[in-house]
C-alpha atoms as one frame of an Amber mdcrd trajectory, in Angstrom:
protein
 -11.023 -74.770  -4.934 -11.490 -77.985  -2.976  -9.386 -80.914  -4.016  -9.714
 -84.464  -2.940  -6.245 -86.004  -3.605  -6.092 -89.494  -4.857  -4.372 -91.823
  -2.469  -1.227 -91.988  -4.514  -0.690 -88.227  -4.058  -1.965 -87.669  -0.496
   1.309 -88.242   1.238   3.735 -86.793  -1.475   5.364 -83.432  -1.345   4.150
 -82.801  -4.903   0.496 -83.652  -4.101   0.496 -81.565  -0.949   2.191 -78.543
  -2.587  -0.384 -78.850  -5.495  -3.289 -78.978  -3.095  -2.171 -75.886  -1.223
  -1.809 -73.922  -4.523  -5.145 -75.199  -5.903  -6.838 -74.114  -2.652  -6.151
 -70.491  -3.620  -7.848 -70.712  -6.962 -11.394 -69.316  -7.145 -11.669 -70.201
 -10.833 -12.593 -66.564 -11.637 -11.025 -66.654 -15.081  -9.250 -63.269 -14.990
  -6.142 -65.161 -16.017  -7.610 -66.126 -19.373  -7.530 -62.509 -20.597  -3.699
 -62.291 -20.270  -2.794 -65.849 -21.311  -0.933 -65.833 -24.686  -2.054 -69.290
 -25.847  -5.607 -68.646 -24.940  -5.356 -65.320 -26.965  -4.272 -67.363 -29.954
  -6.313 -70.462 -29.699  -9.431 -69.449 -27.793  -9.631 -72.803 -26.101 -10.391
 -72.877 -22.349  -8.024 -75.875 -21.968  -5.249 -73.770 -23.488  -5.578 -71.180
 -20.680  -4.501 -71.281 -17.052  -8.051 -71.981 -15.697  -8.481 -74.873 -18.057
  -5.042 -76.338 -17.405  -5.736 -75.926 -13.555  -8.885 -78.003 -14.155  -6.949
 -80.762 -15.990  -4.275 -80.868 -13.304  -6.929 -81.059 -10.576  -8.580 -84.007
 -12.323  -5.388 -85.873 -12.523  -4.551 -85.185  -8.760  -8.030 -86.535  -8.003
  -7.281 -89.834  -9.701  -8.347 -89.280 -13.362  -5.995 -90.830 -15.961  -4.261
 -88.238 -18.037  -4.196 -88.700 -21.708  -1.973 -87.496 -24.493  -4.353 -84.592
 -25.056  -3.847 -83.617 -21.410  -0.176 -83.590 -21.918  -0.436 -81.423 -25.071
  -2.458 -78.815 -23.282   0.184 -78.588 -20.492   2.947 -78.578 -23.120   1.481
 -75.507 -24.798   1.786 -73.363 -21.689   4.681 -71.014 -22.061   5.302 -70.798
 -18.354   5.285 -66.995 -18.941   3.366 -66.475 -15.598   1.508 -63.603 -16.901
  -1.588 -65.226 -15.228   0.197 -64.842 -11.799   0.429 -61.068 -12.340  -3.376
 -60.976 -13.108  -4.580 -63.451 -10.508  -6.391 -61.781  -7.495  -5.892 -64.798
  -5.372  -2.159 -65.169  -5.664  -2.157 -68.638  -7.216   1.324 -69.912  -7.862
   0.532 -71.234 -11.260   4.293 -71.610 -12.256   5.042 -74.059  -9.491   1.719
 -75.857 -10.152   2.369 -76.438 -13.842   5.723 -77.832 -12.887   4.160 -80.447
 -10.644   1.361 -81.060 -13.154   3.870 -81.769 -16.095   5.928 -84.043 -13.842
   2.986 -86.184 -12.915   1.487 -86.338 -16.420   4.801 -87.231 -18.043   5.255
 -90.065 -15.607   1.901 -91.577 -16.824   1.788 -90.646 -20.451   4.599 -91.816
 -22.669   5.877 -89.390 -25.404   6.433 -90.484 -29.025  10.020 -91.423 -29.689
  10.731 -88.484 -31.983   9.537 -85.981 -29.335  11.495 -87.704 -26.608  14.658
 -87.489 -28.719  14.277 -83.732 -29.340  13.599 -83.044 -25.679  16.614 -85.064
 -24.685  18.872 -83.288 -27.213  17.770 -79.868 -26.035  18.158 -80.627 -22.318
  21.525 -82.376 -22.829  22.934 -80.321 -25.751  22.123 -76.837 -24.485  23.904
 -77.449 -21.257  26.820 -79.450 -22.633  30.489 -78.094 -22.997  30.077 -79.099
 -26.626  27.475 -76.398 -27.249  30.175 -73.519 -27.516  32.164 -75.393 -30.271
  28.919 -76.317 -31.988  27.754 -72.761 -31.973  31.062 -71.491 -33.354  30.762
 -74.023 -36.211  27.185 -72.834 -36.861  28.359 -69.242 -37.047  30.992 -70.203
 -39.573  28.420 -71.775 -41.949  25.489 -69.455 -40.909  24.865 -68.201 -44.354
  24.407 -71.777 -45.584  21.972 -72.764 -42.928  18.209 -73.311 -43.537  16.060
 -70.569 -41.987  14.850 -72.714 -39.136  18.396 -73.167 -37.885  19.664 -69.728
 -38.939  17.108 -68.276 -36.655  18.868 -69.935 -33.695  22.372 -68.996 -34.543
  23.129 -65.317 -34.080  25.954 -63.604 -36.055  29.418 -63.864 -34.374  30.135
 -60.996 -32.048  33.358 -59.258 -31.060  32.774 -58.952 -27.330  35.849 -56.643
 -26.674  37.845 -56.952 -23.484  37.135 -58.002 -19.938  37.899 -55.329 -17.271
  41.062 -56.072 -15.196  40.660 -53.661 -12.376  39.968 -54.893  -8.902  37.332
 -53.331  -6.669  36.332 -53.577  -3.030  32.727 -54.253  -4.194  32.284 -57.617
  -5.897  29.386 -59.364  -7.430  29.020 -62.857  -8.876  27.730 -63.320 -12.391
  26.404 -66.575 -13.808  27.859 -66.881 -17.170  24.995 -69.144 -18.313  24.974
 -72.217 -20.481  24.227 -70.559 -24.002  24.843 -66.917 -23.583  28.801 -67.020
 -23.599  28.655 -68.828 -26.968  25.734 -67.140 -28.623  26.114 -63.592 -27.431
  29.262 -63.036 -25.362  29.014 -59.319 -25.573  26.138 -59.251 -23.054  28.449
 -60.571 -20.324  31.434 -58.510 -21.309  29.251 -55.358 -21.530  27.872 -56.080
 -18.187  31.338 -56.473 -16.645  32.482 -53.181 -18.200  29.377 -51.224 -16.983
  29.792 -52.507 -13.521  33.495 -51.834 -13.587  32.812 -48.266 -14.521  30.630
 -48.024 -11.348  33.414 -49.409  -9.148  31.968 -53.007  -8.914  34.098 -56.046
  -9.846  32.403 -58.934 -11.741  33.414 -62.414 -10.546  32.778 -65.660 -12.353
  32.871 -69.029 -10.683  34.263 -71.311 -13.476  32.503 -74.395 -11.966  29.088
 -72.839 -12.304  27.122 -73.680 -15.336  23.411 -73.720 -16.539  21.089 -72.316
 -13.883  19.100 -75.572 -14.222  16.029 -74.135 -15.861  16.459 -75.982 -19.169
  16.426 -79.508 -17.591  13.960 -78.568 -14.866  11.311 -77.208 -17.370  11.860
 -80.122 -19.705  10.808 -82.399 -16.910  14.316 -83.651 -15.934  13.710 -82.119
 -12.540  16.394 -84.247 -10.873  18.956 -83.191 -13.449  17.953 -79.509 -13.073
  18.323 -79.667  -9.269  21.726 -81.311  -9.607  22.831 -78.247 -11.634  21.383
 -75.940  -8.967  23.348 -77.719  -6.245  26.529 -77.577  -8.285  26.077 -73.741
  -8.775  25.532 -73.257  -5.074  28.627 -75.243  -4.315  30.655 -73.090  -6.719
  29.308 -69.778  -5.383  29.257 -70.549  -1.664  33.071 -69.947  -0.965  32.805
 -66.591  -2.819  29.688 -65.628  -0.910  31.456 -66.542   2.353  34.293 -64.211
   1.358  31.980 -61.300   1.016  30.692 -61.154  -2.572  27.624 -59.054  -2.070
  25.104 -60.372  -4.624  24.549 -62.702  -7.573  23.736 -60.280 -10.441  21.707
 -61.802 -13.517  21.684 -60.187 -16.895  19.426 -62.900 -18.319  16.103 -62.753
 -16.537  15.189 -66.334 -17.428  18.227 -67.463 -15.373  17.342 -64.786 -12.800
  13.788 -66.030 -12.095  15.219 -69.600 -11.696  17.965 -68.787  -9.342  15.627
 -66.628  -7.316  13.556 -69.884  -6.819  16.372 -72.053  -5.667  15.201 -71.626
  -2.097  11.699 -72.880  -3.047  12.821 -75.674  -5.391  15.447 -76.943  -2.882
  13.455 -76.276   0.366  13.347 -79.875   1.278  16.939 -80.716   0.186  18.834
 -82.124   3.233  22.189 -80.585   2.286  21.426 -77.422   0.232  18.089 -75.951
   1.660  19.765 -73.325   3.845  22.341 -72.323   1.214  19.699 -72.228  -1.546
  17.542 -69.885   0.505  20.534 -67.427   0.933  21.438 -67.662  -2.756  17.820
 -66.711  -3.618  17.919 -63.805  -1.238  21.121 -62.509  -2.726  20.020 -62.762
  -6.378  19.312 -59.507  -8.186  18.550 -58.663 -11.761  20.950 -56.200 -13.312
  18.162 -53.671 -13.701  17.767 -53.651  -9.929  21.156 -52.028  -9.674  20.341
 -49.158 -12.024  19.007 -46.798  -9.230  22.525 -46.818  -7.682  24.442 -47.037
 -11.024  22.789 -44.126 -12.899  24.203 -41.296 -10.653  27.664 -42.775 -10.882
  27.601 -43.654 -14.634  25.766 -40.520 -16.045  28.770 -38.243 -15.502  30.945
 -40.780 -17.243  28.971 -41.047 -20.546  31.497 -40.315 -23.397  28.676 -40.528
 -26.005  25.572 -38.653 -25.055  22.506 -40.604 -26.042  20.770 -39.342 -29.156
  17.267 -38.438 -27.874  15.854 -38.823 -31.388  16.901 -42.421 -31.479  13.984
 -44.509 -30.222  14.786 -47.658 -28.313  11.967 -50.087 -28.074  12.001 -52.152
 -25.003  10.523 -55.602 -24.681  10.255 -56.513 -20.984  10.610 -60.308 -20.837
   7.941 -62.358 -18.981  10.706 -63.701 -16.641  11.398 -60.110 -15.577   7.873
 -58.514 -15.311   5.923 -61.635 -14.355   8.391 -64.135 -12.945  10.378 -61.608
 -10.891   7.734 -58.897 -10.690  10.108 -56.224 -11.855   8.412 -53.558 -14.013
   9.438 -50.178 -15.326  12.997 -50.001 -13.996  14.849 -50.269 -17.259  12.754
 -47.697 -19.049  12.821 -45.271 -16.186  16.440 -45.321 -15.385  17.806 -45.403
 -18.932  15.483 -42.448 -19.634  17.050 -40.614 -16.735  20.459 -40.990 -18.544
  19.141 -39.456 -21.730  18.051 -42.544 -23.718  14.605 -42.473 -25.341  13.130
 -45.738 -24.267   9.629 -46.846 -25.024   7.563 -49.953 -24.565   4.842 -51.136
 -27.007   1.553 -49.367 -26.446  -0.327 -52.678 -26.840   0.170 -56.025 -25.197
   3.577 -55.255 -23.535   2.637 -57.712 -20.924   2.333 -60.658 -23.447   5.112
 -63.203 -24.009   7.071 -62.933 -27.274   6.985 -66.681 -27.728  10.566 -67.527
 -27.014  10.124 -69.101 -23.463  13.376 -71.104 -23.303  12.934 -74.121 -25.594
   9.397 -73.350 -26.422  10.262 -71.894 -29.807  11.791 -75.217 -30.809   9.036
 -77.464 -29.371   6.073 -75.207 -30.416   7.306 -73.187 -33.416   3.820 -72.535
 -34.831   2.538 -70.787 -31.675   5.949 -69.276 -30.922   6.294 -67.529 -34.207
   2.744 -66.194 -34.088   3.584 -64.619 -30.863   6.888 -63.338 -32.041   5.145
 -61.534 -35.032   2.410 -60.209 -32.885   5.028 -58.810 -30.455   7.140 -57.279
 -33.296   4.020 -55.770 -34.850   3.263 -53.783 -31.731   7.013 -52.831 -31.256
   7.134 -51.597 -34.895   4.497 -48.989 -34.202   7.187 -47.180 -32.194   9.391
 -46.917 -35.181  12.374 -48.080 -33.195  16.002 -47.574 -34.245  16.857 -50.596
 -32.007  14.838 -53.106 -29.956  16.164 -53.985 -26.574  15.329 -56.620 -23.999
  16.752 -58.270 -20.892  16.924 -61.998 -21.743  18.951 -63.780 -24.468  16.032
 -66.102 -25.496  13.841 -63.054 -26.269  16.577 -61.260 -28.034  17.476 -64.141
 -30.386  13.819 -64.949 -30.980  12.767 -61.365 -31.778  15.818 -60.882 -34.030
  14.765 -63.821 -36.135  11.666 -61.874 -37.269  12.980 -58.348 -37.905  15.888
 -56.422 -39.689  15.913 -53.941 -36.835  18.752 -54.726 -34.418  17.716 -56.489
 -31.266  20.087 -56.073 -28.354  20.375 -56.353 -24.495  19.835 -52.911 -23.000
  23.212 -53.060 -21.091  25.059 -53.134 -24.428  23.734 -49.638 -25.309  24.840
 -48.386 -21.925  28.292 -49.879 -22.429  28.688 -48.167 -25.778  27.713 -44.921
 -24.328  30.513 -45.351 -21.730  33.185 -46.422 -24.062
C-alpha cells in the first residue's frame, strides 16, 4: 500500500514506522474474518482493513474526527489479524501509532478523559492493593458491574523458601498480587518443585502496558525503563530468564526492545530483556519430565479442563498448543473450544471497562463455546481473561498453573 505522508509526519519516527508497516498491507481483507469487532458489528471501519484505511488517511493529512477515534478505540488490540495476515503487517504497532496521532488531534469528552486517567493511574498505583482488599471485604454489597471486577479473596498459601542454582525473575505485576495472589505463589511453588528459584525485584512494577495502551506512551515507557533498571543487576548476576505467568504482561515485555529501540540509555538493555522473556508455558517441555513423578494427586482424567488461550499468548506471542499438549502429557484432560478458540474473550486489559457492551458480548460468545465442552473448570493464562470470564459463569475459572500446583501439593 503506497502512502504519501503529510509533511508533519515525514521526518518523525512514528510517521516513518507507520509508512513501513503500511507498505506491507495489500488490503486483501483476510483479517476481517478473524476480527472480533467486525464479527459483532459487520462494519468495515470496525475491522483491521478499515482502521488501516482511516490511519492511512490521517497520515496523509486528513483531519481525524471523533468517529475516527471511536473506530480505533473499538479495536481490542487482540492481534488476531496478525496471525491471519499473509503479508506480515504489524497491525499492533500501527494501531498504537494511529491512536497516538488521533488522540493528539481529537479532544476526548471530560468524562471519558477522567475514566481513562483513573484507569491508568489507579491500576498502577500502590493504593490499588488496599482498595482491592476493601472491595473484597464488601464484595457482597457491590453492584454487579463492580463485583465483576473484584474477585473473591484468595488464600495464596506459602512462598517457597529453598534456594536453587537456577533462578528466574518474575514480574509480580500491578494488579495480579492484589486480585489473584495465588497465581504468583502457585508459579513459585511449581518452579521450586522443578529446582528453579523464583526471584522478585521489589522495585519492578507494572509492565507498562496499561499506560501505553491508554495513550500515555511516555508514562508506559517510564515504567518499562524502571523495570529494566530493577532487573538488570539480577540479570548481570546470572538470573537466566524473566518468566511471565500473565500473557498480557509477557507480550509487552517481549516488545521492550521494539518500543525502546531508539532510547539513548535503555535500547541495548531493553533488547536483552525482550530476548530473555519467556511465557511460563514455554518452560513446560522441561518441567513435565521433572514434575510428573512428583504428582501427589493424580489428575482425574474424567475431569474436563476447558482452556481459553489468551490473544496475548496465541497472537501476541505466537505461542499455541503448548499448555494443552504438556498438561495432557501429565494426565490432565485439557480441551479448547471447538469453535472460535482464536477469538478474543473481550477482556483486553481495560477494554471491558471502556467498551462494556462489546466486551460482554464477546465474553458470552466465548463462554458459550467453552460450555459445549461441559468443563469442570475453565483455565487460561492471563488474569484479565480469568477475571472477565469468571464474571459470566458459575464454573470456576483459574490459571492453569494453579491446577498443576494442587496436583503437586
